[in-house]
N, C-alpha and C positions, 0 to 999 in steps of 0.2 A: 733634531739633534741626536747624535749617536751615543750609544752606550759606552761607558768607560770601564776598563779592566785594569786591575792593579794587582801586583804581588808585593806584599810587605814582608821582608825578612828581618826577624828580630832575634838577636843572640843574647841569651841570659848569662849573667855572671855565674861563675861556678858556685853551686850551693843555692842558687836562686831559681832553679828550673821549676820546681813545684809551685812556688809563689807566682812566678810569671804565668804558668799554665792556668792557674786559678783565675787570675785577673783577665787573661786573654779569653778564657771561656765565658766569663761574665760579660765582657765586651761583645763577644759574638752574639750571645743571647739577646742583649739589649739592641744591637744593631739590626737584627732580623726584623724588628718591628718598625724600622724606619721606612717612610714612604720613599720609593726609589731604590731601595736595596734589593737587588735581584739575587745576589749570592755573597755570602760572607762566611768563608769556611776556614777553620783552623787546622793546620797540619804541623807535624813535627818531623824533622829530618831523621830518617831511619839510621843514619850513621853518626849523628851528633845530637844527643838528647838536649843540648842547650840551644839548638837552632829551631826556631819556629817560623812557619810561613803562613801568611793569611792570603787567601785568594779572594779577591773582591770583584764584584761586578755591580755597577750602579747604572741606573736608567739615564742619567745625565750628569754633566759637570755640576749643575746646581744641587743635585741629590748628594753627590760626593762632598761638595763644599759644606752642605748642611750637616753631613755626617761628622766632618772634622770640627765643627763648632757646636755639636750637640753636647748636652750636659753629661751624658753617660760616657762619651768619648773623652772629654776633658777630665772627668773624674778618674776613669780607669787608666788613662795614659799617664796621669800624674802619679799613680801608684806603680805603674809599669816602669816608668823612666828610671828610678833608682836601681832597678833590677837589671838594666841593660849593660852588657859588656862593651857595646859600641853603638854608634848611631844606627837606627834602623835603615835598611836599604829599601827604597821604594822604587818599584819598576812599573811604569805606566805602559800599558799595552794597547795597541790598536788592532782590531780584527781585520784580517785580510779576506774574510768571507769564506774560507774553506771550512770544510767539516759538515756534518749532517745536522740539519735543523733539529732542535730539541735535545741535542747533546749538551755537554757542559757549557760551551760558549756559542750555542746556536746561531 
């Protein structure tokens, strides 16, 4: 089974940026301990402080599904949801195999 790559784009309501960052950081920390999590990295748009992007890489679909049903994901996402200005945009990616082994998406 092949690895899964995801980009999750989340936009905070005006005035909720700090609270969202706090919850997203807590989610990242908890997710790193999940079996099958290869990368879970939080970023903020350099031109829009309300826009966050999570880059995700999981060993398998089962590992990703387990992430979405984990207690910490459900807890933190329930706290993040009221802070969202819009629905998160989830982009699922499939590697085409280019790039150097050992780099971000090896």
